[in-house]
N, C-alpha and C positions, 0 to 999 in steps of 0.2 A: 741088283745091278747086273746085267749080263756080262759074261766074260768077253774079252776082246774078239775071240773067234766067233762067238755067238752074235756079237754086235756087227761084225763084218758080214756075216751071213744074212742077218736081218736087213742091213743096208743094201746088200746086193739084191735081195728079194724085192725090196721096195723100188729100187731102180728098174728092175726088170718089169715089174707090174706097171710102173709109171710109163715106161716106153711102150708097153702093149696098149695102154690107154690112149697114148698119142696117135698111134696107128688107127685105132677105132674111131677116135674123134675126127681125125682128118677124113676118113672115109665117110663119116656121117655128114660133114659139112659139104663135101663134094657131091654126094648123092642128092642132098637138098638143093644144091645149086643146079644139078642136072634136072631135077623136078621142075625148077623154075623155068628152065629152057623149054620144057615139054608143054606145060600148061600153067594157068594161073594158080598160085599157091595160097591156100588158106592157112596162114601161119598158126592160127589157133588150133586147127585140125592137126597140123604137123606136130605141134607140141603135145596134143592129146595122145596121138599115136605113139610118140616117144615115151610118154609116161606109162601107157598101157603095156607097151613092150617091156619096159623096165619091171613092172609088177609081174608080168608073165615069167620073166627070167628069175626073179626072186622066188616066186612060188615053185618054179620047176627045180631050182638048184638049192635054195636055202630055206626050204619049208620049216625045218626043225629049228634053225637059228633065228628066224624072223620073229620079232616080238611086236605083233600088230598093235596091242593095247597101248604100248608106250608112245605110239605116234600121237596120241591125244592127251597124254598126261605129262610128258616131259617137255618143258618150255623150250629147251634148246633144240630138240627135234622139230618142234613146231616152227621155230624161227628159221632153222635150216631148210625146212620144207618150203615155207613161204618165199624166202629169199631165193632159194635155188630154183623154184618153179618160175618165179618172175624173171630171173636171169636167163633161163632157157628161152622163154618166149621172146624177150628183148633181143637175144642173140640171133635167133632165127629171123626175126623181123629185119634186123640190120643186114644179115647175109643177103636177103632178098633185095633190099634197096641200095646197099652199098657195094655189093660184090663180096665174094668169099675172102679175098686177100685183105681188103681194108677193114671189113667187119671183124674178122678174126684178130687182126692186129690190135684194133681198139679194145676188143674184149680182153685180150691178153695183157693189157696194162695192169690187170689185177695182180700180176706177179709182183709188181712194186708195192701196190696198196696192201696186198696180203702179207708180204714180208714185214712191212712196217707195223701192221696191225698185230702180227704174231709177236713182235718184240714187246709191245705194250700189254697185250692180253695174256700171252702164254709165257712171257719171259724168255723167249728164244733169242739166242745170240745171232746177230746179223753180221757175219764176217765181212770185212772190207772187200776181200776178193770176190765173194759171192755177190755182194751188192754191185760191185763194178761190172761183173759179168752180166748181171741182169740188165743194167743200164745200157751196156754196149750191145747186148743181144737185141734189146728193144729198139735201139737206134738203128741197128743193122736191118731189122725187119721193116722199119719205117722206110728205109731206102729201097729195100728189096721189093716191097709191095707198092712203092710209090704212093704211100698211104694218103698223103695230103698234097700231092703234086698235080700238075696238069691243070685242066680247067675246072676240075671238080672242087667246089668250095665246101666249107663246113655246113652241115645242115642239122635239122632236128634229129635225124637218125644217128649222126655222130654223137650228139649229146646222149641219146638213148643207149648208145654203145658204152659210153662212160658209166652211165647208171648201172648197166649190166655188169661192167667190170667191178664196180664198187660192191655190188651184191655178191659177186663171185668171191671177192676177197674176204667178205664176212663168212661166206660158206666154208671156204677151206680152213679158216681158223676154227670155226665151230666143229668141223669134222674132226680135227685134231683133239678138241676137247671131248667130243662124244665117244671117241675110241676108248676112253677110260671106263665107260659104262655100257656101251652098246655094240652089237655086232655090225659089221659093214653093211649087211643086207638091210638092217633096220634103219641105219643112217641114210642109205640110198632110197629106201622106200618112203621116207619122209618127203623127199623131193617129188616122188611120183604121186603120192596121195594129195599133197597140197597143190602141186602144180596142176594136177587134173582138176581139182576144185576150182582153180583160177581160170582154166581154159575151156572147160567143157561147155558151159552155157554160151559164151561167144562163138565157139566152134559150131554149136548146133544152130545158132541164129544165122550164121553165114555159110551153112552147109551148101555145097554145090556138087553137081555131078562130076565124077572123076573117072578117067579111063582105068582099065585093069593095070596097065603099066604104071600109072600114077600111084595107085594103091600099093603096088608091089615095091616101088621105090620108097614110099613113105614107111612101109613096114620094115624094109631092109635098113633104112636110115635109123629107125627106132631101135632095132636090134644092135646096130653098131654103137649107137649112143649108150645103150644099156651095158654093153660089154666095157665100153670106155669108162662109164661112170663107176661101175662096181670095182674095176681094177684100180682106178684112181683113188677111190675111197679107201680101199684096202692099203694102197701104197702109202697114203698119208699116215697110216699107223706106224710105219717104219721110217718115214722121212720127215725132216722139218719142213715147214711151209715154204721157206725161201728156196730150198733145194728142189723140192717136188714141183713147185710152181715154175721154176726155171726150166725143168725138163719139159713142161707143158708148152714151152715156147716153140717146140718142134712142130706143134699143130699149125700155127700160122705159116711157118716155112713150108710145110707140106701142102697146105691149102693154096698158098700163093703159087707154088710150082704147079700144082694140079689145075688151078684156075687158068694159068697161062697155057698149059698144054691142052687141056680139054675144052676151054671156053674162050680162048684168045684174050684173056684179061692181060693188060699191060703191066709189066713191072720192070724196075730198073735196078742196076747195081752200081 
């Protein structure tokens, strides 16, 4: 068991990494939103580019630590990869059809699902103050983004957003489990490998011409997502699911604000 000083240092490192991931994820969402303003978005292709960018970062930075063979022999890595890959695709799909603020709000309900799942699966304690903070924050974001207000009624894409959130809650709990046996790069690579397997054929079937700027934005978004994912994955080694997920609620706040400033999306307080 680490000393109190070591535990505090570990916790501070986890918080810093999680905050860095929120900045990267916010940038990723807003860049994809900008791409949608520029031209038609092939969500399958956007997802593929994200996964390829992630693998490129892993091979460039974590070549020695990355255990490729385990991606096909460790059931939890496979489950993390399939669920994570599907969640990424569904998230991008809802961003395009619902707008950055609403889509990110729905996706981030995984904070609640993940915290509850961590209690059951990992035996983590869900402190009353942390649970209340999560609910209040989620409610505040619903008001801020006007997530279900106005003339916009619930649709299939809202349901898909909830499915994405449930998958994400499974992923964050599994990440905590996998840190006992695997390096962060291997855990992240599972999402990239299996996500690419899910998306590559549909992306090829719907391939369309894109401008140089469009490709540039997609690659930049993919790199932002890679940085966000690897820092989030590492942060969950030091932080419990409820606390780490609560910090990720800064992402919808950032995307709602960015969506209002950059794209004229309406939000209320």
